[in-house]
C-alpha positions as a Markdown table, in Angstrom:
| # | Residue | x | y | z |
|---|---|---|---|---|
| 1 | Unk | 39.6 | 140.5 | 112.7 |
| 2 | Unk | 40.8 | 138.4 | 109.8 |
| 3 | Unk | 41.0 | 134.6 | 109.8 |
| 4 | Unk | 44.8 | 135.0 | 109.3 |
| 5 | Unk | 45.2 | 137.2 | 112.4 |
| 6 | Unk | 43.0 | 134.8 | 114.4 |
| 7 | Unk | 45.3 | 132.0 | 113.3 |
| 8 | Unk | 48.3 | 133.9 | 114.5 |
| 9 | Unk | 46.6 | 134.6 | 117.9 |
| 10 | Unk | 45.8 | 130.9 | 118.4 |
| 11 | Unk | 49.2 | 129.8 | 117.4 |
| 12 | Unk | 50.9 | 132.3 | 119.7 |
| 13 | Unk | 48.8 | 131.2 | 122.6 |
| 14 | Unk | 49.5 | 127.5 | 121.8 |
| 15 | Unk | 53.2 | 128.2 | 121.7 |
| 16 | Unk | 53.0 | 129.9 | 125.1 |
| 17 | Unk | 51.1 | 127.0 | 126.6 |
| 18 | Unk | 53.7 | 124.6 | 125.2 |
| 19 | Unk | 56.5 | 126.6 | 126.9 |
| 20 | Unk | 54.6 | 126.5 | 130.1 |
| 21 | Unk | 54.2 | 122.8 | 129.9 |
| 22 | Unk | 57.9 | 122.4 | 129.3 |
| 23 | Unk | 58.5 | 124.2 | 132.6 |
| 24 | Unk | 56.1 | 121.9 | 134.4 |
| 25 | Unk | 57.9 | 118.9 | 132.9 |
| 26 | Unk | 61.2 | 120.4 | 134.1 |
| 27 | Unk | 59.8 | 120.8 | 137.6 |
| 28 | Unk | 58.5 | 117.2 | 137.7 |
| 29 | Unk | 61.8 | 115.8 | 136.6 |
| 30 | Unk | 63.8 | 117.9 | 139.1 |
| 31 | Unk | 61.4 | 117.1 | 141.9 |
| 32 | Unk | 61.7 | 113.4 | 141.2 |
| 33 | Unk | 65.5 | 113.4 | 141.3 |
| 34 | Unk | 66.5 | 116.0 | 143.8 |
| 35 | Unk | 66.8 | 115.2 | 147.5 |
| 36 | Unk | 66.2 | 118.9 | 148.3 |
| 37 | Unk | 63.5 | 120.9 | 146.5 |
| 38 | Unk | 65.2 | 124.1 | 147.7 |
| 39 | Unk | 68.4 | 123.4 | 145.7 |
| 40 | Unk | 69.8 | 126.8 | 144.6 |
| 41 | Unk | 70.6 | 125.7 | 141.1 |
| 42 | Unk | 67.1 | 124.3 | 140.6 |
| 43 | Unk | 65.6 | 127.5 | 141.9 |
| 44 | Unk | 67.8 | 129.5 | 139.6 |
| 45 | Unk | 66.8 | 127.5 | 136.5 |
| 46 | Unk | 63.1 | 127.7 | 137.5 |
| 47 | Unk | 63.3 | 131.5 | 138.1 |
| 48 | Unk | 65.0 | 131.9 | 134.7 |
| 49 | Unk | 62.4 | 129.8 | 132.9 |
| 50 | Unk | 59.5 | 131.6 | 134.6 |
| 51 | Unk | 61.0 | 135.0 | 133.8 |
| 52 | Unk | 61.5 | 134.0 | 130.2 |
| 53 | Unk | 57.9 | 132.8 | 129.8 |
| 54 | Unk | 56.7 | 136.0 | 131.4 |
| 55 | Unk | 58.7 | 138.0 | 128.8 |
| 56 | Unk | 57.3 | 135.9 | 126.0 |
| 57 | Unk | 53.8 | 136.6 | 127.2 |
| 58 | Unk | 54.5 | 140.3 | 127.5 |
| 59 | Unk | 55.9 | 140.4 | 124.0 |
| 60 | Unk | 52.8 | 138.5 | 122.6 |
| 61 | Unk | 50.5 | 140.9 | 124.5 |
| 62 | Unk | 52.3 | 143.9 | 123.1 |
| 63 | Unk | 52.0 | 142.5 | 119.6 |
| 64 | Unk | 48.3 | 142.0 | 120.2 |
| 65 | Unk | 48.5 | 138.3 | 119.7 |
| 66 | Unk | 47.4 | 137.4 | 123.2 |
| 67 | Unk | 45.1 | 139.2 | 125.6 |
| 68 | Unk | 46.7 | 140.4 | 128.8 |
| 69 | Unk | 44.1 | 138.5 | 130.9 |
| 70 | Unk | 44.9 | 135.3 | 129.0 |
| 71 | Unk | 48.6 | 135.7 | 129.5 |
| 72 | Unk | 48.1 | 136.4 | 133.2 |
| 73 | Unk | 45.8 | 133.4 | 133.5 |
| 74 | Unk | 48.5 | 131.2 | 131.9 |
| 75 | Unk | 51.1 | 132.3 | 134.4 |
| 76 | Unk | 48.7 | 132.0 | 137.3 |
| 77 | Unk | 47.9 | 128.4 | 136.2 |
| 78 | Unk | 51.5 | 127.6 | 136.0 |
| 79 | Unk | 52.2 | 129.0 | 139.4 |
| 80 | Unk | 49.4 | 127.0 | 140.9 |
| 81 | Unk | 50.6 | 123.8 | 139.3 |
| 82 | Unk | 54.2 | 124.5 | 140.5 |
| 83 | Unk | 52.9 | 125.2 | 144.0 |
| 84 | Unk | 50.9 | 122.0 | 144.0 |
| 85 | Unk | 53.9 | 119.9 | 142.8 |
| 86 | Unk | 56.2 | 121.4 | 145.4 |
| 87 | Unk | 53.7 | 120.8 | 148.1 |
| 88 | Unk | 53.2 | 117.2 | 147.0 |
| 89 | Unk | 56.9 | 116.5 | 146.9 |
| 90 | Unk | 57.5 | 118.2 | 150.3 |
| 91 | Unk | 54.7 | 116.1 | 151.9 |
| 92 | Unk | 56.1 | 112.9 | 150.3 |
| 93 | Unk | 59.5 | 113.6 | 151.7 |
| 94 | Unk | 58.2 | 114.4 | 155.2 |
| 95 | Unk | 56.5 | 111.0 | 155.5 |
């Protein structure tokens, strides 16, 4: 593998990580300002963002810029963080 292709791989993964972080930020802002975490509009936006990221990852994998296992790990990490955020907000509101 050439240095140039390695640079593209690293850049592609960094861009995917940045997009995942944007989704996490969106969730945090929404959770802080919504009275109901089950808001249909919020869930629609989240589903759309998650679907978009999964398509980006699939595209990068198909181009050979990202390993499938790394793409899956990124989505798994995001889902765990989203689940933890949702749980924390739900517990905070129950108290």
